[in-house]
BAPAVEX-547134 format. One record per residue (C-alpha): residue in three letters; x, y, z. Coordinates in pm, 1 decimal, padded with zeros to 6 digits. Each point is the difference from the previous one (the first is absolute). Example, Ala and Ser with C-alpha at 12.3 -4.5 7.8 and 13.67 -1.06 7.14 Angstrom:
<koltors>
+------+----------+----------+----------+
! rest !       c1 !       c2 !       c3 !
+------+----------+----------+----------+
!  ALA !  01230.0 ! -00450.0 !  00780.0 !
!  SER !  00137.0 !  00344.0 ! -00066.0 !
+------+----------+----------+----------+
</koltors>
This chain:
<koltors>
+------+----------+----------+----------+
! rest !       c1 !       c2 !       c3 !
+------+----------+----------+----------+
!  MET !  05448.6 !  10520.9 !  17746.6 !
!  ALA !  00112.0 ! -00175.4 ! -00318.4 !
!  GLY !  00366.1 ! -00088.6 ! -00032.7 !
!  SER !  00219.0 ! -00025.2 ! -00305.6 !
!  ALA ! -00006.0 ! -00296.5 ! -00234.9 !
!  ASN !  00309.6 ! -00140.5 !  00172.5 !
!  LEU ! -00155.6 !  00035.9 !  00343.0 !
!  ASN ! -00319.3 ! -00169.4 ! -00113.2 !
!  VAL !  00206.4 ! -00291.8 ! -00127.5 !
!  MET !  00183.9 ! -00020.8 !  00333.0 !
!  MET ! -00322.2 ! -00005.9 !  00203.4 !
!  LYS ! -00162.1 ! -00258.9 ! -00226.2 !
!  VAL !  00304.1 ! -00227.7 !  00024.5 !
!  ALA !  00028.3 !  00046.0 !  00378.5 !
!  ARG ! -00364.1 ! -00100.2 !  00043.0 !
!  LYS !  00041.4 ! -00307.4 ! -00220.7 !
!  ALA !  00305.3 ! -00118.7 !  00191.6 !
!  GLY ! -00169.6 !  00086.4 !  00328.4 !
!  ARG ! -00304.6 ! -00213.0 ! -00078.6 !
!  ALA !  00218.8 ! -00303.4 ! -00063.1 !
!  LEU !  00201.8 !  00060.3 !  00315.9 !
!  LEU ! -00316.9 !  00039.4 !  00204.2 !
!  LYS ! -00120.8 ! -00338.5 ! -00120.8 !
!  ASP !  00328.4 ! -00157.8 !  00108.4 !
!  PHE ! -00013.0 !  00188.3 !  00329.8 !
!  THR ! -00323.4 ! -00178.7 !  00090.2 !
!  GLU !  00185.6 ! -00329.3 ! -00042.0 !
!  VAL !  00327.2 !  00112.7 !  00151.5 !
!  GLU !  00058.5 ! -00327.7 !  00179.4 !
!  ASN !  00023.6 ! -00178.6 ! -00335.8 !
!  LEU !  00256.1 !  00231.6 ! -00159.4 !
!  GLN !  00321.1 ! -00153.4 ! -00125.3 !
!  VAL !  00274.8 !  00199.6 !  00167.8 !
!  SER !  00373.0 !  00000.8 ! -00066.0 !
!  THR !  00265.4 !  00176.7 !  00201.7 !
!  LYS !  00196.2 !  00286.9 ! -00157.3 !
!  GLY !  00188.8 !  00077.8 !  00319.0 !
!  PRO ! -00042.9 !  00029.2 !  00375.7 !
!  GLY ! -00333.0 !  00161.4 !  00072.2 !
!  ASP ! -00049.3 !  00085.7 ! -00368.2 !
!  PHE ! -00250.0 ! -00231.5 ! -00163.8 !
!  VAL ! -00135.7 ! -00017.9 ! -00349.9 !
!  SER ! -00315.5 ! -00184.2 ! -00092.8 !
!  ARG ! -00142.0 ! -00137.7 ! -00317.9 !
!  ALA ! -00259.1 !  00275.2 !  00022.2 !
!  ASP !  00273.1 !  00266.9 !  00014.7 !
!  LYS !  00172.2 ! -00128.3 ! -00313.5 !
!  GLN ! -00326.9 ! -00042.3 ! -00188.0 !
!  ALA ! -00107.9 !  00353.0 !  00088.4 !
!  GLU !  00322.8 !  00143.0 ! -00142.3 !
!  ALA ! -00039.0 ! -00208.5 ! -00316.8 !
!  THR ! -00354.4 !  00132.6 ! -00044.4 !
!  ILE !  00104.0 !  00360.6 !  00058.8 !
!  LYS !  00298.4 ! -00027.8 ! -00233.7 !
!  GLU ! -00207.9 ! -00154.4 ! -00278.6 !
!  GLU ! -00271.8 !  00263.6 !  00026.6 !
!  LEU !  00231.8 !  00300.4 !  00027.0 !
!  MET !  00232.8 ! -00114.9 ! -00278.1 !
!  HIS ! -00299.5 ! -00064.6 ! -00224.5 !
!  ALA ! -00136.6 !  00348.3 !  00066.3 !
!  ARG !  00337.5 !  00176.1 ! -00029.7 !
!  PRO !  00241.0 ! -00235.2 ! -00179.7 !
!  SER !  00277.4 !  00258.4 ! -00028.1 !
!  TYR !  00027.9 !  00064.7 !  00376.7 !
!  GLY !  00251.3 ! -00170.2 !  00226.7 !
!  PHE ! -00104.0 ! -00215.7 !  00294.3 !
!  MET !  00147.5 ! -00058.8 !  00344.4 !
!  GLY ! -00167.8 ! -00236.0 !  00243.8 !
!  GLU !  00092.3 ! -00162.2 !  00327.9 !
!  GLU ! -00007.9 ! -00358.1 ! -00122.3 !
!  GLY !  00153.2 !  00003.2 ! -00348.0 !
!  ALA !  00283.2 !  00142.9 ! -00205.6 !
!  GLU ! -00027.7 !  00359.0 ! -00115.7 !
!  ILE ! -00110.3 !  00062.2 ! -00359.2 !
!  GLU !  00146.3 !  00295.3 ! -00187.1 !
!  GLY ! -00254.4 !  00152.6 ! -00233.4 !
!  GLU !  00042.2 !  00158.3 ! -00339.2 !
!  ASP ! -00091.0 !  00327.3 !  00170.6 !
!  PRO !  00285.5 !  00045.7 !  00248.9 !
!  THR ! -00174.5 !  00291.5 !  00171.6 !
!  ARG ! -00298.3 ! -00193.2 !  00134.7 !
!  ARG ! -00010.9 ! -00295.5 !  00237.4 !
!  TRP ! -00264.2 ! -00180.3 !  00203.1 !
!  ILE !  00105.6 ! -00076.3 !  00359.8 !
!  VAL ! -00209.2 ! -00272.4 !  00160.3 !
!  ASP ! -00039.6 ! -00174.5 !  00331.6 !
!  PRO ! -00268.1 ! -00260.7 ! -00075.8 !
!  LEU ! -00057.4 ! -00081.8 !  00366.8 !
!  ASP !  00132.3 !  00242.2 !  00258.4 !
!  GLY ! -00050.6 ! -00161.4 !  00338.3 !
!  THR !  00067.4 ! -00359.8 ! -00104.4 !
!  THR !  00063.0 ! -00116.1 !  00356.2 !
!  ASN ! -00334.0 !  00148.3 !  00109.6 !
!  PHE ! -00167.4 ! -00175.0 ! -00293.3 !
!  LEU !  00150.0 ! -00337.9 !  00087.7 !
!  HIS ! -00106.0 !  00033.0 !  00362.6 !
!  GLY ! -00356.4 !  00093.0 ! -00087.8 !
!  LEU !  00038.6 !  00362.2 !  00110.2 !
!  PRO ! -00223.2 !  00223.1 ! -00216.6 !
!  HIS !  00252.6 !  00276.9 ! -00060.9 !
!  TRP !  00179.8 ! -00019.7 ! -00334.6 !
!  ALA ! -00010.8 !  00177.0 ! -00333.9 !
!  VAL !  00082.4 !  00009.1 ! -00368.9 !
!  SER !  00236.1 !  00288.2 ! -00082.3 !
!  ILE !  00062.3 !  00135.3 ! -00351.9 !
!  ALA !  00197.5 !  00313.7 ! -00086.3 !
!  LEU !  00100.2 !  00166.4 ! -00324.7 !
!  GLU !  00342.6 !  00157.8 ! -00027.0 !
!  HIS !  00082.1 !  00258.8 ! -00268.3 !
!  LYS !  00353.9 !  00129.4 ! -00043.2 !
!  GLY !  00095.7 ! -00111.3 !  00349.4 !
!  GLN ! -00304.3 !  00155.9 !  00170.4 !
!  ILE ! -00306.4 ! -00181.3 !  00132.0 !
!  VAL ! -00292.3 !  00160.9 ! -00182.4 !
!  ALA ! -00293.1 ! -00227.7 !  00092.1 !
!  GLY ! -00077.9 ! -00263.5 !  00257.8 !
!  VAL ! -00276.4 ! -00227.9 !  00123.2 !
!  VAL ! -00011.4 ! -00201.0 !  00321.2 !
!  TYR ! -00298.8 ! -00234.7 !  00008.5 !
!  ASP ! -00121.1 ! -00176.6 !  00314.8 !
!  PRO ! -00236.7 ! -00272.9 ! -00128.0 !
!  VAL ! -00120.8 ! -00105.8 !  00344.9 !
!  LYS ! -00144.0 !  00345.6 !  00071.1 !
!  ASP ! -00050.9 !  00090.8 ! -00367.8 !
!  GLU !  00203.4 !  00318.0 !  00051.6 !
!  MET !  00178.0 !  00140.7 ! -00303.9 !
!  PHE !  00253.2 !  00268.8 !  00088.7 !
!  TRP !  00123.2 !  00182.6 ! -00307.7 !
!  ALA !  00177.7 !  00310.7 ! -00118.0 !
!  GLU !  00157.1 !  00166.3 ! -00300.7 !
!  LYS !  00259.7 !  00272.6 !  00010.5 !
!  GLY ! -00177.2 !  00333.2 !  00037.5 !
!  GLY ! -00343.9 ! -00157.8 !  00030.5 !
!  GLY ! -00036.6 ! -00056.4 !  00372.4 !
!  ALA ! -00048.8 ! -00326.6 !  00185.2 !
!  TRP ! -00320.7 ! -00199.2 !  00015.0 !
!  LEU ! -00161.5 ! -00288.4 !  00188.1 !
!  ASN ! -00250.0 ! -00155.9 ! -00237.1 !
!  GLU ! -00199.7 !  00313.6 ! -00101.8 !
!  SER !  00090.4 !  00221.0 !  00297.7 !
!  ARG !  00283.1 !  00251.1 !  00012.9 !
!  MET !  00257.2 ! -00067.6 !  00273.6 !
!  ARG !  00198.3 !  00241.3 !  00213.7 !
!  VAL !  00252.4 ! -00070.4 !  00269.7 !
!  SER ! -00087.4 !  00045.4 !  00365.5 !
!  SER ! -00008.2 !  00352.5 !  00140.4 !
!  ARG !  00131.2 ! -00095.9 !  00343.0 !
!  HIS !  00292.5 !  00215.5 !  00103.4 !
!  ARG !  00112.7 ! -00145.0 !  00332.5 !
!  LEU !  00226.7 ! -00304.2 !  00019.2 !
!  ILE ! -00166.8 ! -00122.4 !  00318.2 !
!  GLU ! -00334.2 ! -00025.9 ! -00185.1 !
!  SER !  00146.2 ! -00176.3 ! -00302.7 !
!  ILE !  00012.4 ! -00364.8 ! -00108.3 !
!  PHE !  00287.9 ! -00129.0 ! -00208.4 !
!  ALA !  00073.4 ! -00313.9 ! -00198.3 !
!  THR !  00321.0 ! -00184.3 ! -00075.5 !
!  GLY !  00135.5 ! -00338.4 ! -00093.2 !
!  ILE !  00191.5 ! -00188.9 !  00267.2 !
!  PRO !  00286.2 ! -00205.8 ! -00148.0 !
!  PHE ! -00022.2 ! -00375.2 !  00050.7 !
!  ALA !  00223.4 ! -00305.8 ! -00012.2 !
!  GLY !  00321.7 !  00168.4 !  00101.6 !
!  ARG !  00000.0 !  00283.7 ! -00253.3 !
!  ALA !  00284.0 !  00242.2 !  00067.4 !
!  ASP ! -00223.3 !  00306.6 !  00032.5 !
!  LEU ! -00192.8 ! -00136.3 !  00300.3 !
!  PRO !  00208.3 !  00191.5 !  00259.3 !
!  HIS ! -00065.5 !  00329.0 ! -00181.5 !
!  THR ! -00374.4 ! -00059.4 ! -00000.7 !
!  LEU ! -00004.9 ! -00094.3 !  00368.8 !
!  GLN !  00184.4 !  00322.4 !  00077.2 !
!  ASP ! -00253.0 !  00192.8 ! -00208.8 !
!  LEU ! -00285.0 ! -00155.1 !  00195.1 !
!  ALA !  00162.3 !  00075.1 !  00334.2 !
!  ARG !  00018.9 !  00368.9 ! -00092.2 !
!  LEU ! -00333.9 !  00034.2 ! -00175.8 !
!  MET ! -00243.2 ! -00202.9 !  00209.4 !
!  PRO !  00018.7 !  00216.9 !  00314.0 !
!  ALA ! -00068.5 !  00306.8 ! -00216.3 !
!  CYS ! -00299.7 ! -00118.8 ! -00204.0 !
!  ALA ! -00342.8 ! -00163.5 !  00023.7 !
!  GLY !  00115.3 ! -00333.0 ! -00138.5 !
!  VAL !  00192.2 ! -00194.6 ! -00263.8 !
!  ARG ! -00152.7 ! -00265.7 ! -00225.1 !
!  ARG !  00173.6 ! -00282.7 ! -00185.8 !
!  PHE ! -00248.7 ! -00145.2 ! -00249.8 !
!  GLY !  00241.7 ! -00158.5 ! -00245.9 !
!  ALA ! -00074.9 !  00163.9 ! -00336.0 !
!  ALA !  00197.6 !  00313.9 ! -00085.2 !
!  SER ! -00218.9 !  00092.0 ! -00297.0 !
!  LEU ! -00303.9 !  00016.6 !  00227.0 !
!  ASP !  00195.4 !  00185.6 !  00269.1 !
!  LEU !  00074.7 !  00276.6 ! -00250.5 !
!  ALA ! -00357.9 ! -00002.4 ! -00128.8 !
!  TYR ! -00128.3 !  00026.8 !  00357.3 !
!  VAL !  00214.1 !  00309.7 !  00055.3 !
!  ALA ! -00163.3 !  00143.2 ! -00311.3 !
!  ALA ! -00344.7 ! -00081.5 !  00140.1 !
!  GLY !  00076.0 !  00161.1 !  00336.2 !
!  ARG ! -00018.3 ! -00330.3 !  00186.0 !
!  TYR !  00362.3 !  00036.3 !  00108.9 !
!  GLU !  00184.1 !  00325.6 !  00052.5 !
!  GLY !  00329.0 ! -00144.7 ! -00124.1 !
!  PHE !  00203.5 ! -00299.5 ! -00112.9 !
!  TRP !  00365.5 ! -00094.4 ! -00016.3 !
!  GLU !  00191.5 ! -00311.0 ! -00096.7 !
!  ARG !  00344.8 ! -00112.9 ! -00113.7 !
!  LYS !  00115.6 ! -00227.1 ! -00280.8 !
!  LEU ! -00322.6 ! -00012.7 ! -00197.7 !
!  LYS !  00011.7 ! -00121.6 ! -00357.4 !
!  ILE ! -00116.3 !  00235.1 ! -00272.8 !
!  TRP ! -00312.4 ! -00210.6 ! -00064.9 !
!  ASP ! -00095.0 !  00021.1 !  00370.0 !
!  MET ! -00038.3 !  00375.5 ! -00009.8 !
!  ALA ! -00015.9 !  00138.8 ! -00356.0 !
!  ALA ! -00379.8 !  00026.2 ! -00023.1 !
!  GLY ! -00039.4 !  00101.6 !  00363.9 !
!  LEU !  00247.6 !  00286.3 ! -00033.6 !
!  ILE ! -00195.5 !  00188.9 ! -00263.3 !
!  ILE ! -00329.1 ! -00066.9 !  00176.0 !
!  ALA !  00137.9 !  00146.8 !  00324.7 !
!  ARG !  00155.7 !  00299.1 ! -00176.7 !
!  GLU ! -00313.6 !  00080.2 ! -00196.7 !
!  ALA ! -00199.3 ! -00006.0 !  00324.3 !
!  GLY !  00227.9 !  00267.2 !  00145.4 !
!  ALA !  00258.1 ! -00205.0 !  00187.2 !
!  ILE !  00365.0 !  00097.6 !  00019.0 !
!  VAL !  00201.8 ! -00298.8 ! -00120.5 !
!  GLU !  00377.7 ! -00004.5 !  00032.1 !
!  PRO !  00293.8 ! -00241.5 !  00019.1 !
!  LEU !  00068.0 ! -00097.7 !  00358.7 !
!  THR !  00357.1 !  00122.2 ! -00044.9 !
!  ILE !  00007.9 !  00363.0 ! -00109.2 !
!  GLY !  00129.3 !  00013.0 ! -00355.5 !
!  GLY ! -00051.0 ! -00374.1 ! -00052.3 !
!  ASP ! -00148.5 ! -00173.4 ! -00303.2 !
!  LEU ! -00346.7 ! -00108.0 !  00107.3 !
!  LEU ! -00078.2 ! -00251.2 ! -00273.6 !
!  ALA !  00349.3 ! -00149.5 ! -00011.1 !
!  GLU !  00058.4 ! -00026.3 !  00375.4 !
!  GLY ! -00353.2 ! -00076.5 !  00112.7 !
!  ASP !  00016.4 !  00205.5 !  00320.5 !
!  VAL ! -00307.6 !  00221.8 !  00026.3 !
!  ILE ! -00166.6 !  00238.3 !  00242.8 !
!  CYS ! -00328.6 !  00177.1 ! -00063.3 !
!  SER ! -00271.5 !  00183.6 !  00191.3 !
!  ASN ! -00235.4 !  00292.3 ! -00020.0 !
!  GLU !  00167.5 !  00339.1 ! -00011.9 !
!  PRO ! -00085.5 !  00125.0 !  00353.2 !
!  ILE !  00189.1 ! -00278.7 !  00177.7 !
!  PHE !  00265.5 ! -00090.8 ! -00255.2 !
!  ASP !  00285.7 !  00195.0 !  00156.1 !
!  ALA ! -00064.6 ! -00132.6 !  00350.6 !
!  PHE ! -00051.1 ! -00355.3 ! -00126.7 !
!  ALA !  00312.3 !  00008.6 ! -00217.2 !
!  LYS !  00204.9 !  00141.9 !  00286.4 !
!  VAL ! -00087.9 ! -00302.9 !  00213.8 !
!  ILE !  00057.2 ! -00261.0 ! -00270.0 !
!  ARG !  00312.0 !  00155.2 ! -00152.1 !
!  LYS !  00170.5 !  00050.1 !  00334.8 !
!  ALA !  00339.0 ! -00166.5 ! -00001.4 !
+------+----------+----------+----------+
</koltors>
Protein backbone atom coordinates (compact mmCIF):
# COMPACT_ATOMS: atom_id res chain seq x y z
CA MET A 1 0.00 0.00 0.00
CA ALA A 2 1.29 3.46 -0.91
CA GLY A 3 1.35 6.09 1.81
CA SER A 4 0.95 9.83 1.60
CA ALA A 5 3.73 12.14 0.47
CA ASN A 6 4.53 12.93 4.12
CA LEU A 7 4.70 9.26 5.03
CA ASN A 8 6.98 8.51 2.10
CA VAL A 9 9.31 11.27 3.27
CA MET A 10 9.30 9.83 6.80
CA MET A 11 10.16 6.31 5.62
CA LYS A 12 12.91 7.55 3.30
CA VAL A 13 14.49 9.60 6.09
CA ALA A 14 14.19 6.76 8.62
CA ARG A 15 15.98 4.40 6.23
CA LYS A 16 18.76 6.91 5.57
CA ALA A 17 19.37 7.48 9.28
CA GLY A 18 19.07 3.75 9.92
CA ARG A 19 21.76 2.90 7.38
CA ALA A 20 24.21 5.25 9.07
CA LEU A 21 23.37 3.91 12.52
CA LEU A 22 23.78 0.34 11.32
CA LYS A 23 27.27 1.15 10.09
CA ASP A 24 28.16 2.58 13.49
CA PHE A 25 26.54 -0.40 15.22
CA THR A 26 29.03 -2.74 13.54
CA GLU A 27 31.82 -0.70 15.14
CA VAL A 28 30.10 -0.09 18.45
CA GLU A 29 33.27 -0.55 20.46
CA ASN A 30 34.77 2.52 18.77
CA LEU A 31 31.87 4.89 19.42
CA GLN A 32 32.61 8.08 21.30
CA VAL A 33 30.16 8.09 24.19
CA SER A 34 29.32 10.86 26.64
CA THR A 35 27.14 10.58 29.70
CA LYS A 36 23.83 12.48 29.83
CA GLY A 37 22.84 11.01 33.18
CA PRO A 38 22.86 7.78 35.18
CA GLY A 39 22.04 4.92 32.86
CA ASP A 40 21.11 7.33 30.06
CA PHE A 41 23.81 7.50 27.42
CA VAL A 42 24.08 9.42 24.21
CA SER A 43 26.50 8.56 21.45
CA ARG A 44 27.98 10.41 18.55
CA ALA A 45 25.86 8.18 16.33
CA ASP A 46 22.68 9.24 18.16
CA LYS A 47 23.39 12.95 17.68
CA GLN A 48 24.40 12.50 14.05
CA ALA A 49 21.24 10.54 13.31
CA GLU A 50 19.07 13.34 14.70
CA ALA A 51 21.01 15.93 12.69
CA THR A 52 20.46 13.89 9.52
CA ILE A 53 16.75 13.43 10.20
CA LYS A 54 16.25 17.10 11.06
CA GLU A 55 18.05 18.27 7.92
CA GLU A 56 16.08 15.95 5.65
CA LEU A 57 12.66 16.61 7.20
CA MET A 58 13.13 20.38 7.39
CA HIS A 59 14.28 20.43 3.77
CA ALA A 60 11.21 18.47 2.67
CA ARG A 61 8.75 20.43 4.84
CA PRO A 62 10.43 23.70 5.87
CA SER A 63 7.30 25.14 7.47
CA TYR A 64 6.81 22.27 9.97
CA GLY A 65 8.06 22.33 13.55
CA PHE A 66 10.55 19.80 14.89
CA MET A 67 11.00 18.13 18.26
CA GLY A 68 13.79 15.64 18.82
CA GLU A 69 15.36 13.94 21.80
CA GLU A 70 18.80 15.48 21.45
CA GLY A 71 18.24 19.10 20.43
CA ALA A 72 16.13 22.16 21.12
CA GLU A 73 12.62 22.25 19.70
CA ILE A 74 12.05 24.26 16.52
CA GLU A 75 8.76 26.07 16.07
CA GLY A 76 7.69 26.07 12.45
CA GLU A 77 5.86 28.68 10.43
CA ASP A 78 2.96 26.22 10.37
CA PRO A 79 2.04 25.94 14.06
CA THR A 80 -0.33 23.03 13.41
CA ARG A 81 2.27 20.52 12.23
CA ARG A 82 5.31 19.14 14.03
CA TRP A 83 7.75 16.28 13.53
CA ILE A 84 8.46 14.27 16.70
CA VAL A 85 11.66 12.24 16.47
CA ASP A 86 13.63 9.74 18.48
CA PRO A 87 16.71 9.17 16.30
CA LEU A 88 17.83 6.12 18.27
CA ASP A 89 15.33 4.49 20.59
CA GLY A 90 17.20 1.84 22.54
CA THR A 91 20.50 3.70 22.88
CA THR A 92 21.70 1.53 25.76
CA ASN A 93 21.03 -1.61 23.69
CA PHE A 94 22.94 -0.04 20.79
CA LEU A 95 25.96 0.79 22.95
CA HIS A 96 26.06 -2.72 24.37
CA GLY A 97 25.88 -4.36 20.96
CA LEU A 98 22.32 -5.63 21.47
CA PRO A 99 20.51 -5.70 18.10
CA HIS A 100 17.23 -4.19 19.28
CA TRP A 101 16.85 -0.47 18.58
CA ALA A 102 14.96 1.74 16.17
CA VAL A 103 14.49 5.09 14.47
CA SER A 104 11.13 6.64 15.37
CA ILE A 105 9.48 9.51 13.46
CA ALA A 106 5.95 10.82 14.01
CA LEU A 107 3.93 13.65 12.52
CA GLU A 108 1.64 15.65 14.76
CA HIS A 109 -1.21 17.77 13.36
CA LYS A 110 -3.26 20.01 15.63
CA GLY A 111 -2.19 18.08 18.71
CA GLN A 112 -2.96 14.64 17.24
CA ILE A 113 -0.46 12.08 15.96
CA VAL A 114 -1.50 11.44 12.36
CA ALA A 115 1.40 9.36 11.00
CA GLY A 116 4.28 7.36 12.37
CA VAL A 117 7.17 5.13 11.33
CA VAL A 118 9.33 2.93 13.53
CA TYR A 119 12.27 1.47 11.61
CA ASP A 120 14.43 -1.39 12.89
CA PRO A 121 17.52 -1.34 10.64
CA VAL A 122 19.01 -4.56 12.02
CA LYS A 123 15.99 -6.60 10.91
CA ASP A 124 15.01 -4.22 8.08
CA GLU A 125 11.50 -3.95 9.54
CA MET A 126 9.57 -0.77 8.81
CA PHE A 127 6.46 -0.40 10.95
CA TRP A 128 4.24 2.41 9.71
CA ALA A 129 0.76 3.85 9.92
CA GLU A 130 -1.36 6.83 9.01
CA LYS A 131 -4.57 7.84 10.70
CA GLY A 132 -7.42 5.88 9.14
CA GLY A 133 -5.12 3.85 6.91
CA GLY A 134 -4.29 0.84 9.04
CA ALA A 135 -0.90 -0.32 10.27
CA TRP A 136 1.74 -2.02 8.17
CA LEU A 137 5.01 -3.94 8.50
CA ASN A 138 6.93 -3.34 5.30
CA GLU A 139 4.25 -4.32 2.71
CA SER A 140 2.07 -6.47 4.98
CA ARG A 141 -0.98 -5.31 6.90
CA MET A 142 -0.73 -5.75 10.68
CA ARG A 143 -3.39 -6.64 13.22
CA VAL A 144 -3.09 -7.08 16.94
CA SER A 145 -3.15 -10.52 18.51
CA SER A 146 -6.49 -12.29 18.86
CA ARG A 147 -5.64 -13.98 22.15
CA HIS A 148 -8.32 -13.40 24.75
CA ARG A 149 -6.96 -15.04 27.90
CA LEU A 150 -4.47 -13.27 30.16
CA ILE A 151 -2.74 -16.53 31.05
CA GLU A 152 -1.87 -17.07 27.36
CA SER A 153 -0.64 -13.53 26.81
CA ILE A 154 2.83 -11.96 26.71
CA PHE A 155 3.36 -8.38 27.78
CA ALA A 156 6.15 -5.83 27.51
CA THR A 157 7.21 -2.98 29.74
CA GLY A 158 10.17 -0.83 30.65
CA ILE A 159 11.75 -1.41 34.04
CA PRO A 160 13.05 1.84 35.58
CA PHE A 161 16.79 1.98 36.23
CA ALA A 162 19.28 3.97 38.27
CA GLY A 163 17.01 4.83 41.15
CA ARG A 164 14.10 6.29 39.18
CA ALA A 165 11.16 7.05 41.46
CA ASP A 166 8.67 4.90 39.54
CA LEU A 167 10.58 1.65 40.14
CA PRO A 168 8.41 0.56 43.11
CA HIS A 169 5.24 0.99 41.03
CA THR A 170 6.63 -1.17 38.23
CA LEU A 171 7.76 -3.89 40.64
CA GLN A 172 4.27 -3.95 42.11
CA ASP A 173 2.81 -4.20 38.60
CA LEU A 174 5.05 -7.17 37.85
CA ALA A 175 4.15 -8.91 41.09
CA ARG A 176 0.46 -8.74 40.16
CA LEU A 177 0.75 -9.46 36.46
CA MET A 178 3.37 -12.19 36.18
CA PRO A 179 1.39 -14.90 38.01
CA ALA A 180 -1.58 -14.18 35.71
CA CYS A 181 0.11 -14.20 32.29
CA ALA A 182 2.46 -16.17 30.03
CA GLY A 183 5.38 -13.81 30.49
CA VAL A 184 6.72 -10.25 30.56
CA ARG A 185 9.51 -8.96 28.33
CA ARG A 186 11.79 -5.96 28.87
CA PHE A 187 13.60 -5.27 25.59
CA GLY A 188 14.49 -1.62 26.11
CA ALA A 189 12.87 0.24 23.20
CA ALA A 190 9.34 1.54 23.76
CA SER A 191 8.74 2.36 20.10
CA LEU A 192 9.36 -1.27 19.17
CA ASP A 193 7.28 -2.51 22.11
CA LEU A 194 4.29 -0.60 20.74
CA ALA A 195 5.01 -1.77 17.19
CA TYR A 196 5.22 -5.36 18.42
CA VAL A 197 1.77 -5.05 20.00
CA ALA A 198 0.55 -3.87 16.60
CA ALA A 199 2.17 -6.90 14.95
CA GLY A 200 0.62 -9.34 17.43
CA ARG A 201 3.98 -10.30 18.90
CA TYR A 202 2.91 -9.02 22.31
CA GLU A 203 -0.63 -8.89 23.61
CA GLY A 204 0.00 -5.68 25.55
CA PHE A 205 2.42 -3.04 26.80
CA TRP A 206 2.55 -0.53 29.62
CA GLU A 207 5.11 1.93 30.90
CA ARG A 208 5.41 5.10 32.97
CA LYS A 209 7.22 8.38 32.40
CA LEU A 210 7.93 7.99 28.70
CA LYS A 211 8.89 11.05 26.71
CA ILE A 212 6.69 12.04 23.79
CA TRP A 213 9.38 11.03 21.26
CA ASP A 214 9.59 7.54 22.83
CA MET A 215 6.01 6.72 21.98
CA ALA A 216 4.49 9.14 19.43
CA ALA A 217 5.04 6.97 16.34
CA GLY A 218 4.33 3.73 18.19
CA LEU A 219 0.99 4.98 19.50
CA ILE A 220 -0.58 5.50 16.09
CA ILE A 221 0.88 2.26 14.77
CA ALA A 222 -0.67 0.32 17.67
CA ARG A 223 -4.02 2.10 17.35
CA GLU A 224 -4.23 1.59 13.61
CA ALA A 225 -3.56 -2.13 14.13
CA GLY A 226 -6.58 -2.35 16.43
CA ALA A 227 -5.03 -1.87 19.86
CA ILE A 228 -6.76 0.01 22.64
CA VAL A 229 -4.35 2.70 23.83
CA GLU A 230 -5.10 4.75 26.93
CA PRO A 231 -3.36 6.81 29.63
CA LEU A 232 -2.36 4.61 32.53
CA THR A 233 -4.34 6.90 34.82
CA ILE A 234 -7.96 7.15 33.71
CA GLY A 235 -8.56 10.67 32.45
CA GLY A 236 -4.83 11.43 32.23
CA ASP A 237 -2.99 13.19 29.42
CA LEU A 238 -1.13 10.45 27.58
CA LEU A 239 1.33 12.55 25.60
CA ALA A 240 2.03 15.02 28.40
CA GLU A 241 2.37 12.50 31.25
CA GLY A 242 3.94 9.63 29.35
CA ASP A 243 2.08 6.88 31.22
CA VAL A 244 0.59 4.41 28.73
CA ILE A 245 -1.24 1.10 28.66
CA CYS A 246 -2.29 -0.71 25.51
CA SER A 247 -3.39 -4.17 24.38
CA ASN A 248 -5.75 -5.96 22.07
CA GLU A 249 -9.42 -5.46 22.82
CA PRO A 250 -10.26 -8.93 24.22
CA ILE A 251 -7.85 -8.67 27.16
CA PHE A 252 -7.68 -4.92 27.71
CA ASP A 253 -10.11 -4.75 30.62
CA ALA A 254 -8.48 -7.63 32.50
CA PHE A 255 -4.98 -6.32 31.79
CA ALA A 256 -5.85 -2.76 32.81
CA LYS A 257 -7.52 -4.00 35.99
CA VAL A 258 -4.26 -5.65 37.06
CA ILE A 259 -1.99 -2.74 36.15
CA ARG A 260 -4.25 0.05 37.38
CA LYS A 261 -4.92 -1.60 40.72
CA ALA A 262 -4.03 0.76 43.53
